[in-house]
N, C-alpha and C positions, 0 to 999 in steps of 0.2 A: 129329731134331737131329743135327748132325755130331758133337757131343761124345759121343753115345751109341754111335758106331762102336767096334768092338773095337780096343783099342790093340795095334798090332804094329809096332814100329819098323822102318824100312827103313835098312839100313846103306849107306854110300857104295859098298861093293863090290857089294852086291846091286843098287843102282841102276845102276851102270855095266854090269852084266851084262844088264839088261833091254833087249830090242829094241823101240825106239820106232818105230812105223810111219812117222810123219811127221818124225821126228827133231826137232832143235831149230834147223833152218836153213831158209831159204826154198827152197833147191834140193831138199832131201830131201822137203819137204812137196809141192812141185810134182811130183816124181817119183812119189810115192805117189798123187797125184791122177790122173796119167796111167796108172799101172799098174791102178788100180781104177775108172777112169772116174768120178772124184769119189765114190768109195764105193758105186757102184751094183753092182759085182761084186767078189767076193773075189779077191785076188791068187793066182796059181798058186804052187805050191811053188817055193822058190828054186832047187832043183836041177833043175827041169823044163826041157825044151827050150823050152816055150812062154814061160816066164819069161825065159830068156836071150834069146830072139828079141825079146820085148817090150822088154827093157832096151836092146838094141842099137838098136831103132827110136827109143826115147826119147832116147838119147844123141846120135843123129845128126839128130833132128828139130828143128824150130824151137821156140822158147819162146813159144807162143801163149797163155799164161795169165798173168793178173795174180796175183802172189803177194806176201805181205808177212809179216814176223815181228817181233814186238815183245817185249822182255824187260824185266824189272824186278827189282831186287835186293830181297830181303825181309829183315827183321830176324831175329835168331837165335830169338826167341820164336815167330815164325811158322813158321820152319823146323822147330822142335821139335814144334809143333802138327801140321804136315803129315806129318812122318815118323812121328808117332804114330798116324796114321789107317791103317785097313786099305787104303784106296784114296785116296791124296792127290788123284788126278785128279777124284774125285767132289767133294771139298771145293772145289777150284779152280773147277770148272764151276758149282757152286751159288753160290759167291761172285760170279762174273761175272754170272749171270742174276738174282741177288738184290740186287745193289748198287743204290744209289739212282740212279746215273747211267744204268743200263739201264732204269729205270722208264718213261721216255717212249717208248722203242722198244717195250717190252712192251705198253703201253696202245695204241699205234698198231697193232701187229700184231693184238691182240685185237679192236679196232674194225673193222679191215679184214676180219677173218675172219667177222664177222657178215654181210658182204655176199658175199664170194667163197668162203667155206668152204675155206680152204687147208689146214687141219688139223682133226682131230677134237676133240671136247669134252674127251676124257681127256688130250689133250696140253696143256691149259691149266694143269695142276698141275705145279709144279716137282718133279722126281723127287728122292728121297733118294739113290738109287743109279742111276747111269747105265749100265745093262746094254746090250749090243749090241741095236740096234733100238728102244731106248727113245726115245720122242718127247717133245719139249718145244717148243711152238709149231711153227714150221716146220722145226726141226732134228731129225735122227735120228742116233743114235749109230752110226757106221759102223766105228769101231775103238776098242779100249779096252785099256789096260794100267794098272797101278797108278799110273804117273807121267804118263800121257798119255791124252787123249780127242780123237778127231776126229769131229766132228758134220757130217753132210752136209745140204745143203738144195737145193731146186730151185724156180725160179720161171719157169714156161713153158720156154723154151729155155735159160735161164741156170742153170748149175749151179755150186755152190760148196761149200766146207767151212770150218768154224771149228775151230781147234785150240787146245787148252790143254795146257801141259806144266809139269813141275816137275823141276829138277835140284838135288837136295840137296847135291851136291858143290861147287856154287858159289853156293848160296843164291839161286837165281833161278827165277822163273816166266816162262812164255812164252805168247804169244797170237799165233796166225797165221791168215791167211786166204788162200784160193786160189779164183779164179773163172775160168771159161772165157771170158775176155775178153782180147783182145790189146791192151794199152794203147798199143803202138807204132803201131797202125793206126787210132787214133781222133783226133778233132780236139780243139779247145780245150775244148768242153763236157765231153767225157769225161775229159779231163785234170783239169779243175776238180772233177769228181765224185770222181775218185780222190784228189785232194788233200784234199777234204773228208772222205772216208772215212778216210784216214790220220790226220788230226787227231782224228777222232771215235774211232777205234780206240785211239789213245794215251790219250785221255781216259777211255775205258772201262777200260783196263788200270790206270790210277791208281785208279779206283773199285773195281776188283776187289781190288787190293792193300789198300786201306783196309778193305774188308769182311773180308778174310782176317785182317788185323791185329786187328780188333775181335773176330772169332771166336776168335782165339788167346788174347786177354786174357780173354775170358769162360770159357775152358776151364780156367783156373788157379784 
């Protein structure tokens, strides 16, 4: 249970000092995906020549990835609940995957896995703590801080990440996605799929917030 996590409040100053790999914007999440090849390799040290070279290539290269970022304001009670967690990012990810609105997708992935074996049996259980390389369904934790999780996934040649973030200074949570698809070079069908994804993602964020609000009320 999330309520059993050790209570250690996170101050606004400490939150501001934390380096968030994907940031809370589309551009920073996209840059992280390019630097790490969607979480398949660890980024080099920021001071290294390799990192500077890769950053120059990224800044001058085309934006050939689809990326989005959604945010939602949370009530003060939910903020207090999250800042009281040892790792708020764990609570946010659990709320996302446990909310009722995610249930149809979870059941679909589990049923498909019986045929194609996209993930191992141990990945069927929702983790309590999302450590690096922890797997849930077809997601794998690629980056982790107390305020942010970035989970990578892959389906044949398609790679992507799902991001969860929390900024206590503005009472907001974030949910982002990045996929190695260039939406500008696709036709009507692809654009319709992207539109459907955006609406679905917004709907899931609302479900995640409701689950977090319920969890916060149960903790009092």
